[in-house]
N, C-alpha and C positions, 0 to 999 in steps of 0.2 A: 596596398594602394597608396595610403597617406605616407607610409614610410618611403615609398619611391619618390613622392613629391618632395619630401623633406631631403632625401639624398640628392635629388637633382638640384634643388635650390641651393644647398650647401655647396655642391661642386661648382654651380654656375657662378655664385657670388665669390667663391674662393678664387676662381680663375679670372674674374673680371678685372680689367686693367685700367678703366676710365677714371676711378677714384684713387688709384695708386699713384700718386705724384705729389709734388710739393707746390704750394701756392705762392704766388708773388705777393708779398706784403700781406701775410694773413693778420687778422686782427687778433685772434686767439690761437694759441699753440699750447698743447699739453701732451706729455709723454705718459702712456699707461704701460706698466710692467707687471707681469705676473711671475715672480721669482719661482714659483712652484713648478711651473711647466715651461718657462722660457718665453711665453708670448710677450712681445714688445712692439708697441705701436707709438706713433706720434700723430696726433690729430691736429689738423689746421682748419680753422674756420675763417671766413671773411664775412663780417657783419657790417651792414649799412643801415643805420637807424636801428630798428628793432627786427631786422630780417636777415636771415642766413642766405647770403648771395651765392656763396660757394663753399665747399668742404672737401677735403682730401685726406689721405693718410699714407704713411710710409711705415714699414716695419715688417716683422715676420712673426709667425706663429702657427699654430695648428689650423686646420681647415675651418673648424667651428669659429675660432676668434677672428680670423680673416674675413670669413663670410659674414659674421655678424657685424663686423665693422662696416663692411661695404653695404649691408642692408641698412644700417643706421644712417650712413651718409646719404644714400638714396632717399630714405624717407624724410630726413630732416632739411635737406637742401630746398630752399624757396620758402621755408616756413618762417613764421614769426618766432622770435626767441622764446617767448612764453609758451607757445604751442609746442615747440621742439622740447622743451623742459618737460611738459605735461606727458608727451609721448614717450620720453625716456623713463619717467616714472611708471607709466603704464606698463612698459616693457619689463622693467624690473619687478614690478608687481606680479606680472604674468610668470616670470621666471621663478619667483618665490612661491608660486601656486595660489597667490591671493586673489588673482583675477583669472577666471576660467571661462567666462562667457565669451563664445566666439563672436557674438555680435559686437561686443565691446572691443574685442581684439582686431576686428577688421580693419581699423584704422592704422593698425601696425604694418599692414600690407605684407610683404615677403617675411618680415621679421616675426610674424605670428607663427610661422612654421617652426620656430624654435621653442614653442610652448612646452613640449615634452622634455626639454632639457632638465627641468626641475626633478624628473625621475633619474637623472644621471648625475648625482652630486660631484663627480670628478670633473664634469664638464661645465659646470655653472660658472665658474670664474672665467673660463674661456669665452663663453657666450656674452658675459656681462662687462668684460673689460672695456670695450669702447664706450659703453653707456655710462659706466662709472667715471671714466676719463672725461666724457662730455659733461657730466654734472660737476666735476671738480673744476673744469675750465670755465663754467658759466656761473659759479658762485657769486 
C-alpha cells in the first residue's frame, strides 16, 4: 500500500509541468548536476524580502530526481527563506535516516514519501540533488 502511494507520487510529480519553466528575472539561479547518473537541473527562485515568491526548474534526469525537485518547489514556494532552509535540512536529515519520526516529517508534505530512499543508496543523490542545489544557492 505504502509502496503504491510512493510510486504514484513519484509518477505524478515527475510528469507535472507547472514548475518546469523559466522565471522572468529570477533572484537566484543555480545549476545542480550529478555526473554519476546524468541528472542535471537549473533551479530559479524569485525572492522578495525574505519570502520565496516563485520557483521553477528546467533540466532532465531520472523520475526520482525530477519528482523530488517538483516536490521541493511545491513545498518551498510561499515560504520565508529561513523556513525553506530549515525544511531543506529536515529533508536531507530524513534521507540520511537521521529523522524518522513521521510526525516530524509531516511538514515535508509529499516529499516525506521519499523517506525510504535511504534504503536505496544508488538513488540518494537523485533524491537530494535539488535540495543540495537549493542549499548552495541560498548560502
